[in-house]
Residue, then its C-alpha position, 0 to 999 in steps of 0.5 A: m499499500s502506498y501512502m503520503g508521509n509528513v516529514v519534520v526535521t528539528v533543528k536546534p540553532k546556535k544562539k542568536e543565529e539567523f536563518p535564511w527564509v528559503e533554506i531547504i534541507y534535502l533528504k533521501f529516505a532508504s528502505v530496509e529491503l532490497d530490490s528484486n535484483g538484490q540491490p538497494k531500492e531507489f531512494i525517496k527524495c524530499e525537500a524540507q523547507l524551514q517554516e516560519v521562524d518563531e524566535s521564542v521557540e527553541y527549535k527550528k522546524y523544517k517540513g516536507e512531504i514524501k510519497v512512499a510507493e507500494g512495496f517500498g518497505e519500511i524506511g530505515a535510513v535517511i541521507v541529509e544534505l545542506q545547501e551550499g552557503v548556509n551554516e552547519r546545523f545541529i539536527d535533533t530529530i527527523s520524523v516521518v508520520a503518516e495517518e493511513p496506514p498509521i506509520s511513524v518512523t523517527f531518526s534521533c540524530k542529535s548530530w551536526v551536519q555540514p553544508k554541501g561541499l565542505i565534507a565529501h561523504r554522505r551524512i547517514f542516519f539510521s532509524s531509531n525504531k529498531s537496533y540491529l546486530s551487525g549480522k542481522t542488518p537488513g539487506g537495504l541498510v548493509k552498504l549504508r552501515a558499512e559506509d557510515l562507519a568508514n566515514l567515521r574512521g576517515e576512510k576514502a573511496n579508494g580505501s585509504v585513510d585520511r591522515n590530514e590535520r583535522k578540521a573543526f567541522e570533521r567527525i573522523y575518529d583515529y588514535d595517536l600517542y600522548n605527544d602533545l603535552g609539551d611545548p619545545d618550540q616555546s622552551m626546551d624546558l617544556k619538552r615532555p616525553v612522548l607517552g605511549g608506544s612502549e610497554d616498558q618505558y612510558p606506556y599510556p592509553r591512546r587519545c583522539r588524533t588531531g593530525r597537527p604537524p610536528s614541532q620544530n624543536d622536537p619532531a617527536s612532539e606534536k606542535r602546540i596551537e593556541e586554538w582548541f585541540y581538535v575533537p570530532r564535531d559531535e564530541e564538542f560541548s553544547e553552548i549551555k555546557q561551554s558557557s558553564s565550564q568557562p566562568d568569566g573570571n576563569k577563561k584562562l584556566l579551561g578556555k581559549v586563552p593560552f595558559s602561558d598568558l597567565p602571570e607567573l605563580d608566586i611560589e615563594t610567599p608562605f600560605a596565609a589562611s587569613k588571605i584565603n578566607l577572604q575569597f569565601n563569600i557566599s553572596s558573591l556566587v551568581s546563579s550562572h556560576r560566573p563569579p566576578a573578580l575580587s577587588s580586595s587588594d589582599v588577594p595574592s593573584s590577579t586571576l582569583v575569583e570570589l568563590p563560596p566556601p567549600e562544604s568542609y570549611k562551612r561545617d568545620q574550619y578546624n576538621w583539617l587538624s583532626d586525625i579522625e577526619f584524616a582517616r575517615l576521608t580514605l573511606a568517604g572523601l574524594n579518593p576512596y580508592s587507595i586504602q587497602l588491607v595489610r595482608d603481611l608485615p613488615f612492608k617490603s618494597t619491590l624497587e632495586e635495593s642498590d638504587y633506593g636503599p633497603r626494601q624493608s619498611k620500619f613498620t615491622p611487627e614489633r614497631v607496630h606492636e608499640l603503636l597498637g599498644c595493649r589494644i590487640t596483638v599484631a598477629k590478631a590484628l592481621v587475622d582479624k583484618r584491622l590494619f589498613v594502609l595507604d601505600y605510595h612508597d613504590t609509586l613515588l620513591p623513584y620520582v624523589r631525586k627528579v622532583r627534588k631538583i625542581k624549585g619549590t617542591t619536594l617528595y617522599g615515598s610514603r606509607t600511612l598505617f591505620f587501625l580499624n576501631s571497633d566502631g568502624t572508624l579508622m585511626p592513624l598509627g603512624i606515617e613512614l616517609t622515605r628519601p633514597p640515597m641522594d645529593g651526597h647522602l649515601e644512606q637511605w633516610k626513612e623515619v616514622f612519625t606518630p600522633g605523639t604525646d608531646s607538642t614537638d611530636v604533634w607538630l612533626w606529625r601535622l607536617a607528616k600528614a601534609h606531606v601524605l596529603s599531598h601525596d594522596s592529592c597527586i595519586h588521586q588527581l593523576v592516577i585515580h581521576w585523570l588516568r583511570a577515569h578520563c584517559c582510559m575511557e577515551p580509547y573506548a569512545i573512539a573504538t565505539n564510534r569507529q567499529l559499532s554502527t549507530m544502530h548497534p544495540i551496544y553503541r546505543l547502550l554505551h554512547p551516553h557514557f562517552r558524552y563529552n569525554m574527548r572534549i574535556n580530555a582535549n581541554a586537559r591536554k591544553n591547560l591542565i596536564n600540559a608542560g607548565g599547566i595547572i597541575e605541574r604548577t601546583f602539585s608535588a610531582a611538578s613536571y613529572s606529574v603525567e609521567l607518574s600517571s604512565s608509571a601507574y598505568k603499568e599496573w592498570r588492568f581492564d579486569k580490575q576496573a569494575l567496582p567489586e573486583d577493584l575492592i577484592h583486589r585491595g582486600m577491602a572485600e571478599i567473596k564468602t560462602d554462607s551456610s546455604g553454599r551461596d556466594v556472598f560479597e562482604l566488605t572488610i570494613k562494614d562502614y565504607p560509605f564509598a563501597n556501600d553506596g557504590l555497590l548499590l549503584w554498581n548492582a543496579l547498573l549490572e542489572w540493567v546491562t544484563e537484561y539489555v544484553n540478554h534481550y538483544y543477543g537472545d539464546d544464541k550462545y554464538a551471537v556474541k562470538n559471531d557479531k563482527e562489529l563487536q569483536a572488531w570493537w573489542e580487538e581495537i580497544q586492546k590493540k589500538g586504544h590500549p596497545d601497550k597493555k598486553t594482559g588483563w583483557p577478558a575474552l569476549r565470547t559469550r553474553d556474560d563476557l559482554i555484560k561484564i565488559a559493558s558494565t565496567i565501561a559504564w561504571v567507570g564513566s559514571g560511578h567511578h568518575a563521579s565519586v572522585n570528581f564532584l567532592q573536589y571542591a568540598y574537600g580540596g577547596y580549603m587548602p589546609n584540608r588537602p594541600s596539593i603540594a609540599r614545598t619543604n622537607m621534613l625538619t628531621e631529615n637534615h638536622s639543622d639547629k637553626f631550622l629546628k630552633d625556628f620550628i620550636n619557636q614557631p612551628e605553625k610557621k613551618l607548616h605554612e612554609l610547607f603548604p602551597s603558596d597563596a597563589q597555588a592554593a587559589l589556583v587549585k581552589q578555582t580549579m577544583f571549583l570548576l571541576s566540581i560543577h554540574s552543568p545545567d545540560e548535565e545527563y544523569i545516569g537513568d534520567a532519559i530513555e534513549p529513543a530506541w529503548a522507548l520503542d522497544p517494550s522489553i528494553s523500555e521496561a528494563f530501563e524503567k526498572f533501572k530508574a526505579n532502582l536509582t530512586v531506591l538508591e537515593k532513598k537508601i543514601d539518605e537513610l544511611n546518612q541519618n544512621k547515628d551508628l555509621k560514624n564514617r558518614y554521620g557526625a558533628g561537622i561531617i559532610p553527608y556522603e551523597v556523591m553517589k546520588p544519581r541526580s543533582k541540581p546544577g552547580i556545586t552539590g556534591s551529589g549527582v552521577p552523570y552518565s559520562v566523564s563530562i567535566 
């Protein structure tokens, strides 16, 4: 039966954009069926013309009409073409609706389309009504599906790959090394090693290729540019997101102004809390999150803006002095990923003794027995799993000599030992700091500091805590946050766009978890982790910061990134068999807010992915193995996205394999990233609570009578000299603020259903169940935060642990789990 169909193209314009009255969008609709000769059927052409423009309406409508001949079959794809001379258009949706017979076909495009002549290849969109595995593609769409993927890979008609420098309007996804963090053309001091390409020296995930030419002074490095780094056009921020991530006073941090234009940071002036406190003025924060510049002459940096007090500062200005809070934040702070169970004593380093000194820690059983006092024996504490450690010794010690050559920073290898009290709280027992033989000192220096019972030991303990917190800041920012969330996710996003068609069900499942990931990573390469950027200027590892994350990547494994596996790996959980023979997942510390809430979110996510995968792959036990796109995707993630890592990759043969892999990727983009990102300003916004850098050595390392006398007379002054300078603290505070903001256009996990899911009753039902589970999770978190027995999340001056709550209002909230690594 033939029918007439009304076509509506919905376009979202840029702000204040004028539309020509005669503008037409040209459409060609493709059938899912082949003709009788086995060839694709002839396209149905349509001219959709712009309707009267109402400036009060957010979306612009183009309308047309098509006649679908009898036997054409179901519409499965549309080719979109813009006339020459118009601006690019963001095509939101295309719909075809007929009254008789009742037919509705929807294309959820949500993509930028360029005018004719700018890009050679055709823009193809597939119907949102159905998803197809690669081997079940209807005949009429097979060639279009292959063509669309080839376009995204940059493949030309002759089969070659476009290797030119990428232009801002292109949509080509490809891989490259991290060779653009340095700027040797500006100064050879800003040269940085190429990360990636070697499993042994500097292994690293791959980033999106920009194709920029090499720098003049170092052919191995890519030339830096003043403009934003290329990402495929659809990966760019929306205008709303762009506005919220660039408050007026902060354009030089994450915007288009080169970081080199910032004034030099004063790294000499000691921290002075009285000056920093002037910046905390609630009334100064406007609703659009665009803070005005400070006018106070007391503020040390011209780049400062007024910001509201961080939540930790508002609740308790002196909590940073508390050993209880110091320990609690390893379980409920912005880095809950580093604490691990002590399985044996003494700790022993794996580093070469000839280079770094004795391997054995001073936390011997005898020393730990002294620290425990009469509470419990060391043997029983180990058996009962009551000793825990932050162990940054082997990660940081190889960088101590390098870092100490840089003015204004220092470093140690460190271990911090904790004891689990009967009420579920942790108590710090001691901090071990280690310096290798260096600078004429033939012996390794190693000392254990304890909370102490006299004033001198108390102040030395505070200095040691500040060092450990600066170490934790480095590991959190460079490894747990940047490497494991931002950096490792980017190859998944690239491979998904290159190998999985937009109508593949796994593409549609994972695509929301990649939103803005490449753009925010490109911004980080531009101004955050680059040579001379924010991290290098304000964190202890300085110019070795990203190299440090490369060193940590040597230990990274995909099969340890799911939350349950991560907890088991750190000894923070185990699988036990109960009396009925069932496996039970049990936390080592029952009151572990991150793990408690995270597992609820993980389980909800896992259930949703399980139902989704089982629906599309059915009972065919070979369906996953025979899915060519899916297999190419998983192979490319390993061989092109993470080629320096040869181990830790699970096989992809069964539905269970796919469920675990997809759930892990979704978790890292959502729960993992949210847990280590959105509390940054709450805890890192007030520097004494979490210094990002330690600038002076421990006074007991090199016994100087003068320094020790100054310390005895004014210990607080020595602590301030160790802290970041005023300017460094202010810059970190601004950065933490920006990174903790939820954009008004944030897409939260489980918030909105994808069009293809809504049209499939089974998937729609599974998604509604997922949403319901997330609502239950929110209520459960509220209940836990009111439980007075859970002392790691309830108490005077304590911030309730809400970071795993799925939804949030815009701004700084300390809660909300976006689908993706979007900031």
